[in-house]
Residue frames relative to the residue before (quaternion, step in Angstrom):
aa qw qx qy qz dx dy dz
M 1.0000 0.0000 0.0000 0.0000 0.00 0.00 0.00
E 0.3888 -0.7285 0.5179 0.2233 3.56 -0.86 0.96
D 0.6438 -0.5389 0.3800 0.3882 3.56 -1.21 0.46
D 0.6279 0.5546 -0.3410 0.4265 3.62 1.06 -0.72
E 0.7166 0.4406 -0.2570 0.4756 3.63 1.10 -0.65
F 0.5398 0.6417 -0.4054 0.3640 3.59 1.22 -0.36
I 0.0256 -0.7568 0.6532 0.0003 3.55 -0.95 0.99
S 0.4244 -0.7227 0.4871 0.2455 3.56 -0.68 1.08
K 0.6387 -0.5227 0.4000 0.3986 3.53 -1.24 0.37
T 0.6315 0.5386 -0.3256 0.4528 3.55 1.04 -0.78
Q 0.6577 0.5060 -0.3042 0.4678 3.55 1.00 -0.88
R 0.6389 0.5134 -0.3287 0.4693 3.60 0.99 -0.79
K 0.6321 0.5249 -0.3272 0.4668 3.60 0.96 -0.80
R 0.6509 0.5156 -0.3139 0.4603 3.55 0.94 -0.93
Q 0.6487 0.5129 -0.3156 0.4652 3.60 0.97 -0.81
M 0.6584 0.5027 -0.3090 0.4673 3.57 0.94 -0.87
T 0.6408 0.5143 -0.3219 0.4703 3.59 0.99 -0.78
E 0.6381 0.5140 -0.3291 0.4693 3.61 1.00 -0.79
L 0.6506 0.5044 -0.3197 0.4691 3.59 0.99 -0.77
Q 0.6329 0.5058 -0.3317 0.4833 3.59 1.06 -0.72
D 0.6183 0.5404 -0.3382 0.4597 3.62 1.05 -0.70
V 0.6312 0.5112 -0.3234 0.4855 3.57 1.03 -0.81
G 0.6390 0.5254 -0.3099 0.4687 3.57 1.01 -0.87
A 0.6567 0.5003 -0.3130 0.4695 3.58 0.95 -0.85
A 0.6136 0.5288 -0.3437 0.4753 3.59 1.06 -0.68
L 0.6329 0.5169 -0.3376 0.4672 3.61 1.00 -0.75
V 0.6473 0.5288 -0.3271 0.4409 3.60 0.97 -0.84
R 0.6504 0.5266 -0.3210 0.4434 3.62 1.06 -0.69
L 0.5772 0.5963 -0.3937 0.3951 3.64 1.13 -0.30
S 0.5482 -0.5815 0.4804 0.3613 3.52 -1.26 0.39
P 0.6471 -0.5172 0.3797 0.4119 3.61 -1.19 0.39
E 0.6267 0.5385 -0.3330 0.4543 3.59 1.08 -0.75
Q 0.6605 0.4920 -0.3112 0.4741 3.61 0.96 -0.81
I 0.6284 0.5364 -0.3262 0.4593 3.57 1.03 -0.80
A 0.6476 0.5354 -0.3176 0.4394 3.57 1.00 -0.88
R 0.6774 0.4992 -0.2959 0.4520 3.61 1.09 -0.69
L 0.5993 0.5792 -0.3640 0.4157 3.60 1.19 -0.43
E 0.3863 -0.6687 0.5767 0.2664 3.50 -1.26 0.59
L 0.1626 0.7836 -0.5718 0.1803 3.55 -0.24 1.34
P 0.5407 -0.5587 0.4844 0.4011 3.57 -1.16 0.43
E 0.6187 -0.6044 0.3547 0.3551 3.56 -1.01 0.85
A 0.6372 0.5325 -0.3314 0.4478 3.63 0.93 -0.86
L 0.6628 0.4972 -0.2967 0.4748 3.60 0.96 -0.85
R 0.6307 0.5340 -0.3232 0.4610 3.59 0.98 -0.84
E 0.6802 0.4916 -0.2843 0.4635 3.56 0.93 -0.95
A 0.6434 0.5171 -0.3226 0.4632 3.60 1.01 -0.79
V 0.6435 0.5109 -0.3214 0.4707 3.59 1.02 -0.76
L 0.6763 0.4853 -0.2915 0.4713 3.59 0.90 -0.89
D 0.6163 0.5307 -0.3344 0.4761 3.59 1.10 -0.71
C 0.6423 0.5249 -0.3235 0.4553 3.58 0.98 -0.81
K 0.6497 0.5172 -0.3305 0.4484 3.61 0.99 -0.70
R 0.6520 0.5062 -0.3197 0.4652 3.63 1.17 -0.45
L 0.5851 0.6056 -0.3731 0.3895 3.59 1.15 -0.50
K 0.2714 -0.7743 0.5577 0.1253 3.58 -1.17 0.70
K 0.6810 0.4995 -0.2887 0.4510 3.59 1.02 -0.76
H 0.5588 -0.6448 0.4161 0.3144 3.53 -0.89 0.99
E 0.6871 0.4817 -0.2975 0.4554 3.61 0.80 -0.95
A 0.6357 0.5268 -0.3227 0.4628 3.60 1.01 -0.77
I 0.6406 0.5155 -0.3149 0.4741 3.56 1.04 -0.84
R 0.6360 0.5346 -0.3176 0.4570 3.59 0.96 -0.92
R 0.6838 0.4770 -0.2962 0.4660 3.60 0.83 -0.94
Q 0.6437 0.5233 -0.3205 0.4573 3.57 1.00 -0.83
K 0.6366 0.5105 -0.3281 0.4759 3.60 1.03 -0.78
Q 0.6220 0.5202 -0.3480 0.4706 3.60 1.04 -0.68
Y 0.6331 0.5223 -0.3191 0.4738 3.59 1.03 -0.84
I 0.6368 0.5132 -0.3269 0.4736 3.58 0.98 -0.80
G 0.6180 0.5280 -0.3285 0.4811 3.60 1.03 -0.74
R 0.6444 0.5131 -0.3137 0.4723 3.58 0.99 -0.82
L 0.6524 0.4959 -0.3159 0.4781 3.60 0.94 -0.81
M 0.6286 0.5607 -0.3265 0.4288 3.59 1.07 -0.74
R 0.5764 0.5979 -0.3784 0.4088 3.58 1.18 -0.51
D 0.7103 0.4693 -0.2504 0.4609 3.56 1.13 -0.68
V 0.7071 0.3945 -0.2651 0.5235 3.61 1.23 -0.02
D 0.5320 -0.5728 0.5023 0.3695 3.55 -1.27 0.31
S 0.2570 -0.8186 0.4969 0.1304 3.59 -0.35 1.23
G 0.4671 0.7120 -0.4243 0.3079 3.59 1.22 -0.33
P 0.7032 0.4498 -0.2843 0.4716 3.64 0.73 -0.94
I 0.6231 0.5331 -0.3420 0.4588 3.58 1.08 -0.72
V 0.6418 0.5171 -0.3139 0.4713 3.58 0.95 -0.91
E 0.6475 0.5126 -0.3232 0.4621 3.61 0.94 -0.83
Q 0.6470 0.5122 -0.3180 0.4668 3.59 0.98 -0.83
L 0.6377 0.5189 -0.3194 0.4713 3.59 1.02 -0.78
R 0.6568 0.4978 -0.3211 0.4666 3.60 0.93 -0.84
A 0.6358 0.5301 -0.3358 0.4495 3.59 1.00 -0.73
I 0.6444 0.5086 -0.3115 0.4785 3.59 1.11 -0.71
E 0.7271 0.4575 -0.2362 0.4541 3.57 0.90 -0.96
A 0.5636 0.6468 -0.3856 0.3395 3.62 1.06 -0.64
P 0.6881 0.4756 -0.3307 0.4369 3.64 0.69 -0.90
S 0.6624 0.5048 -0.3354 0.4402 3.61 0.91 -0.76
R 0.6176 0.5212 -0.3492 0.4743 3.63 1.07 -0.63
Q 0.6512 0.5023 -0.3181 0.4716 3.55 0.96 -0.85
Q 0.6394 0.5371 -0.3202 0.4475 3.56 0.96 -0.87
T 0.6442 0.5200 -0.3060 0.4700 3.58 0.98 -0.86
A 0.6521 0.5133 -0.3109 0.4633 3.55 0.94 -0.92
L 0.6676 0.4952 -0.3115 0.4605 3.62 0.96 -0.79
L 0.6138 0.5359 -0.3333 0.4743 3.59 1.09 -0.69
H 0.6542 0.5029 -0.3006 0.4782 3.58 0.98 -0.86
L 0.6201 0.5349 -0.3382 0.4637 3.57 1.05 -0.74
A 0.6553 0.5064 -0.3112 0.4661 3.60 0.94 -0.88
E 0.6324 0.5187 -0.3234 0.4758 3.60 1.02 -0.78
K 0.6407 0.5319 -0.3194 0.4523 3.57 0.95 -0.92
W 0.6763 0.4905 -0.2993 0.4609 3.57 0.87 -0.94
R 0.6379 0.5249 -0.3370 0.4517 3.59 0.97 -0.85
D 0.6736 0.4807 -0.3058 0.4708 3.61 0.85 -0.91
E 0.6303 0.5390 -0.3264 0.4534 3.57 1.02 -0.80
M 0.6734 0.4992 -0.2981 0.4565 3.57 0.95 -0.88
L 0.6655 0.5096 -0.3029 0.4535 3.58 1.06 -0.70
H 0.7639 0.3668 -0.1889 0.4961 3.56 1.19 -0.54
N 0.7762 0.2668 -0.1367 0.5547 3.58 1.20 -0.35
A 0.4435 -0.7509 0.4297 0.2344 3.58 -0.52 1.20
D 0.7284 0.4416 -0.2590 0.4555 3.63 0.97 -0.71
A 0.4236 0.7396 -0.4376 0.2866 3.60 1.29 -0.02
V 0.6131 0.5567 -0.3467 0.4404 3.59 1.08 -0.74
E 0.6601 0.5008 -0.3078 0.4677 3.60 0.96 -0.84
R 0.6499 0.5101 -0.3198 0.4638 3.58 1.00 -0.84
F 0.6415 0.5171 -0.3210 0.4669 3.55 1.05 -0.80
A 0.6463 0.5271 -0.3066 0.4588 3.56 0.97 -0.88
R 0.6405 0.4987 -0.3359 0.4776 3.62 1.05 -0.70
E 0.6945 0.4739 -0.2723 0.4679 3.59 0.96 -0.85
F 0.7721 0.1824 -0.0966 0.6011 3.58 1.12 -0.69
P 0.2161 -0.8553 0.4570 0.1139 3.58 0.30 1.30
H 0.6756 0.4938 -0.3159 0.4471 3.62 1.06 -0.49
A 0.4617 0.6743 -0.4405 0.3718 3.61 1.32 0.19
D 0.3669 -0.6965 0.5717 0.2311 3.56 -1.12 0.72
A 0.2992 -0.8038 0.4894 0.1576 3.59 -0.09 1.32
H 0.6338 0.5387 -0.3458 0.4343 3.57 0.98 -0.76
K 0.6628 0.4941 -0.2999 0.4760 3.58 0.89 -0.96
L 0.6292 0.5316 -0.3379 0.4553 3.60 1.01 -0.77
R 0.6493 0.5191 -0.3213 0.4536 3.59 0.93 -0.89
V 0.6467 0.5247 -0.3113 0.4577 3.57 1.01 -0.85
L 0.6727 0.4894 -0.2897 0.4732 3.58 0.97 -0.88
V 0.6233 0.5353 -0.3337 0.4622 3.59 1.02 -0.79
A 0.6669 0.5013 -0.3027 0.4607 3.56 0.90 -0.91
A 0.6694 0.5008 -0.2926 0.4643 3.57 0.97 -0.92
A 0.6569 0.5003 -0.3105 0.4709 3.59 1.00 -0.85
G 0.6275 0.5349 -0.3251 0.4631 3.59 1.03 -0.73
E 0.6532 0.5142 -0.2928 0.4724 3.54 1.01 -0.89
E 0.6151 0.5502 -0.3231 0.4631 3.55 1.06 -0.84
R 0.6643 0.5103 -0.2941 0.4602 3.56 0.91 -0.93
R 0.6713 0.5055 -0.3035 0.4491 3.58 0.88 -0.99
E 0.7426 0.3979 -0.2021 0.4993 3.57 1.02 -0.86
K 0.3699 -0.7655 0.4485 0.2756 3.57 1.38 0.05
R 0.3190 0.7291 -0.5280 0.2963 3.57 0.93 0.98
A 0.6961 -0.4305 0.3576 0.4497 3.56 -1.32 0.11
P 0.4693 -0.7371 0.4226 0.2404 3.61 -0.89 0.93
K 0.0638 0.8358 -0.5409 0.0695 3.63 0.80 0.95
H 0.7315 0.4014 -0.2458 0.4932 3.62 0.74 -1.00
F 0.5683 0.5818 -0.3725 0.4469 3.58 1.15 -0.59
R 0.6835 0.4587 -0.2760 0.4962 3.60 0.96 -0.87
E 0.6337 0.5363 -0.3289 0.4501 3.57 1.00 -0.85
L 0.6283 0.5274 -0.3239 0.4713 3.56 1.03 -0.79
F 0.6466 0.5125 -0.3180 0.4670 3.56 0.93 -0.88
H 0.6754 0.4943 -0.3062 0.4536 3.61 0.84 -0.91
M 0.6390 0.5139 -0.3351 0.4640 3.58 0.98 -0.75
L 0.6673 0.4929 -0.2993 0.4714 3.58 0.91 -0.95
N 0.6547 0.5176 -0.3129 0.4534 3.58 0.90 -0.92
T 0.6420 0.5284 -0.3214 0.4531 3.59 0.94 -0.84
L 0.6667 0.5017 -0.2866 0.4708 3.57 0.93 -0.94
I 0.6723 0.4885 -0.2977 0.4699 3.58 0.92 -0.89
Q 0.6485 0.5211 -0.3146 0.4571 3.60 0.96 -0.90
E 0.6455 0.5254 -0.3176 0.4544 3.59 0.98 -0.86
Q 0.6851 0.4812 -0.2913 0.4628 3.53 0.88 -0.88
A 0.6309 0.5189 -0.3354 0.4693 3.58 1.11 -0.64
R 0.6740 0.4775 -0.3047 0.4742 3.62 1.03 -0.65
H 0.7926 0.1717 -0.0565 0.5823 3.57 1.08 -0.80
P 0.0621 -0.8516 0.5195 0.0317 3.63 0.39 1.15
């Protein structure tokens, strides 16, 4: 065996663990998402079977079996399909956090509304100021956060629109 072909036992174990991790990610998907993926039929059935199992040890063994099946297929395309599924949710989470950040900034910093309006030109700065004032009043009086939520929804809508149409 040449040095180029030699793979250490540690490297093989790492590769098998990575394949099991990909299999575990497949198991976390909904049945509808699994149906849309291009997977070998045996692998698809093993993943769906794993989703039906309830006992921890049975699930662990099934995930090992899925990892074993993964050794016989090219995992690259499967990993790419998983990334494509996960990417929008990560972006969505980041946009929600951005809206929360802006809302908190507006409630604590008077010039934040103007900065937001410069960054998001289609925002109604007057309406934002009114909502910020109402949300601040709600907080001081310890009332239900109706305007606080409305402010978040308005900011989130504006941020989502700009993300879709930069």
